[in-house]
C-alpha positions, 0 to 999 in steps of 0.5 A: 457447476460453479460456472452454471451457478455464476451465470444463473446469479448474473442473470437475476434482476436487482430485486431477485439478487437483493432477496437472495442476499437477504436469504443467505446466512449472515455468516456466509455473506461477504464483508469488508475487512477493517482496512477496506472499511477505512478505505471506503470511508476515505474515498467518500470523505475526500470526494473520490480523489485518488488518495488511496489509488495505486499509480505506477508507471513501469518503463520497459527498455532495452528490448522490444515487447509484444504489448498484445501478449502483455494485455493477454497476461493482464486479462488472465491475471485479473480473471484468476484473482477474485479481488480484481473482479470485485465491486462494492455495493451498499445495503442500507448502512452496510457495504458489501463486496460483490465478486463477479464471474467476469470483470475484465480490467480496462485496457487502453493502447496508446503511444507516448513520446517521452517519460513526462507524457507517460507519467502525465497520462498515468496520473490522469488515469488515476485521477479519473473517479472510480465507480466502486459499484460498477468497476472495473477497479483496475485500469492499465494503459499500454503505451508504445514508446518513441523507439521499438525497444521502449514502452510503458505500462501505466497502472491505476488500481483502487486500494480496495482491491490491491496493495503494493504486494499485489503489484509485485505479484502482477509484475511476477506474472508479467515477467514469468517465462511461461504461457500467457494463459491463466491456470484453469480448472476442469470447467475451463473457467479461470481457477482463483488464485489466493482468494481474498474472500478466504483471507477476509473470513480467516482474519475475522475468525482470528480476531476473535480467537485467543491470539487475536484478543491477546494482540488487541490487548498488546496494541491497546497498551502500546497506544495508551497515554500516546503523545500528542500529534506532531505540530502543524502549520495550520489546525487539523479539521475533519473537512479534508480533501487530502491535497498533498505534495512531496519533498523529495530527497536522495542519499548516497550509497555510502550512507545507506550501506553504513546504516544497513551495516550498523543495523546488522551489527546490532542484529537488526534489519535495515528497516529498523536502522532507517526507522531510528533515523526517522524517529530522531527527525520526528522527535526533534520536529515534535519536541519529544522523544516519545513518538507514535508513528504508523508503519506498513506491514504486508498483512501476509502472515501465513503461507496461504496468503503469500499469493493473495491479491487484494488489500491485505496491507496493515497499518499499525502503530509503532510507539518509539520510546527509550532513546537512551543518549539520543544517539543512533545506536541507542535509537536503533536498539530500541527500534529493533526491540519495539518492532520485534515485539510488535511483529508478534501481533502484526496480524491484528487489523490496525483499524480495530485498535482501541486507543484514546488518541483520536485525530481529525482527518482520515485516520483516527489514530495516526498522523505520521507514517514511515514507509520502507519499501524494498519489495522491488529492489531486484532487477525485473525483466518482461519479455527481455526488457528491463522493467523499472517502476515509478510510484507517481505523485498524485498530488494527494496525501494519505496522512498528514505526513508520510516519510518514504525510503526506497533503497536501491543499488545507487543509494536511497531515494525517498520523499516526504509527502505532506497534506498541504492544508496542514503544512507549508512546503518550506516546513516539509522541505526543512524536515526532509533535509533534517532527515537526510542530515541525521542519516548522514550523522548516523552513518558516521556514528556507526562507522566509528 
């Protein structure tokens, strides 16, 4: 029955579809989430540049893989998750998601001579403008390598339908040791796994609940009398293209291990330990110990949302205050307590926070964001091949400043992404170097 209905709707003319949408009760008509609305605005504000596009290169080494089988799994994965079959249409001033019965991703087969060529191809794939109304919004290039035991999977996905957790779910599906076929229902059509539409409806209902109203009050209080944004080399303007660059850094395993161990001794997570280091660097940079940072949460606060593919990522403020003597231990304890308090209200969409602070650019509240990404810290294999993922620099900047920390077995890698319209490369390099110096000092402090 579901398949018949989908086919009948697909056969309607545009005028008939418009009349059908108008006849649907408002409560049943799909809407963008607050996060998606921000992404939609940014997409058009920056002229379609790949600011909010996932661009990943997965290097497969050590064992030959069957790219045809991988292609089958990619098609099955997209078919079983409604977000990846979604496009977006405008109705007057309103943008609505449209979920298609069938919308396969764009798959391309090619060959790459080396990593540089593969990464360049991935960036090119991401830079090609996305047609949000026509789709598809998932593009994958499957590239053979120079040797039989080497290949690349190159992904470009618009964030409107995908986030970092979704990418982990996709890699799980590619690495699973079961059949490549998608789970199917009795009608033979792909069974939707973790429907994003259900998440969006649940989120809207929760925002209006007593718990949602309590979370709104909490975040309003947290952002009241917020400190000014961080200094820039040039004035902020609303006319931004978010052209960016990155200043990379590495830290040895001894430093990373000490910060993690120090955090555990205080009953805190490694995230809080690194957040304390970021706080120290940005407080010094901005001249105030009162720092308002953005931070990412997965947005998957219920068991039902764990397998949902889509943009559930939530960007929330973290107000860092109470540095004590300014040492790492005092900052760590404050960061621990502040983040614990915020986690109780982490389901509230950051875009709905009512705060007096308003900035020019693509985000009205946040100029600087801290990212601690340990989602992919376990070894992954696809058909026996080791799968190593790289998040590629697209020469864009989602925020004025983004400080990203990636822990790994050999230590920490990371980068400071900066908007080149606001910051000189020398400023960004100096801030990144100061961050690594403060991380080293923090490691020495907790070892004493």
